[in-house]
N, C-alpha and C positions, 0 to 999 in steps of 0.2 A: 110505112114501117120497112126497115131494111133487114133482110136475113143474110147471115153469112154461113155458107157451107164450107167446112174445113175438110179438105180431101187429100190425105196422104197417099202418095203413089210411088211405086217402085216397079219399073219395067212393065208399065200398063198401057203401052201404045194402042192396043186394040180396044181396051175398055174405056179410055178417055172420051173418044167421040161419042160412044153410046151413052155414057153417063151424061155428058154435056147435053146431048139432044133430049134425053129423058127429062132432065131438069127443066130445060127451056120449054118443053111441050107440056109439062105437068100443069093442068089447068088450075089447081088449087094454089099454085105459087104465082100465077099471072098477076094478081093485084099487088104483088110486092116487088121491091128491088131485091134481086137475089144475087149476091156477090158469091162467086165460087173461087175459093182459095185453094189452088193445087199446090201441094208441097212435094216437089220431086226429091225423093230421098236417094239421090246418087244413082239414078237409072243408067243402064248401059245401052238401051234401045232408043227409039225415037220419041220417048216420052217428053223430053225437054222441048224439042222443036214443035211437037203437037200443041203443048200447052202455050208456048210463045205465040204460035199462029192464032190460037183462040183469043189470047190476050190482045193481040193487034186488032182483031175483028170485034171484040166485045170488051168494052171498058170495065165491065163488072167481073171479068176474070182476072185474078191476081196470081201471077206465077212466083213461086219461091223455089229455088233450087239449091240443094246441098251439093258440095263437091264430092262427097262420098256417102255411103250408106251408114246412117246413124241409128236407124230403127224407127218403128212407127210412133213410139211415144214422143221422141224429140221432134218428129215431123208434126205431130198434133200440136205440141206446144208452140212451135214456130207459127203455125197457122192461127192458133188462138191469139198469139201476140199481134198478128197483123189484121185480125178481124175488126171490122168497123160497124157491123150490124147491131141492131137492137136485140136480135136473137142470134145465137151462134150454135150451129149444129154440126158436130163431127159426123162424117158419114164415109163409108167405104166406096171406092170407085167402082167395085164390081157389083154394086147394088145387092150385096148379100142381105142387107136390110133394104127392102124396096122403098122407093121414093115416097110411096103412099104412107109410110110411117110418120112423115112430117105432118103434124096436125094442121088443120085449116085455121 
């Protein structure tokens, strides 16, 4: 089974590596192919380059970038449109909802 995580981001250069590492190390997700769709909502920091580097290293990272800030809802919809998983889960990059909320 494939799981798609849709992650809208705006100026989140510090949070992205932590989120990525947390997802990849979460043991309950190890049996699944977990696609991470980062939707860059017009960030002005290094968000886009960090996502691009992750996508080069990990084929299950899907980068989407907006040319300007459209807001969280359009970013979520863009991610949902690109999701290829059997299960699609929107989640915040700051882990406001911890990764453990994803059921086994």
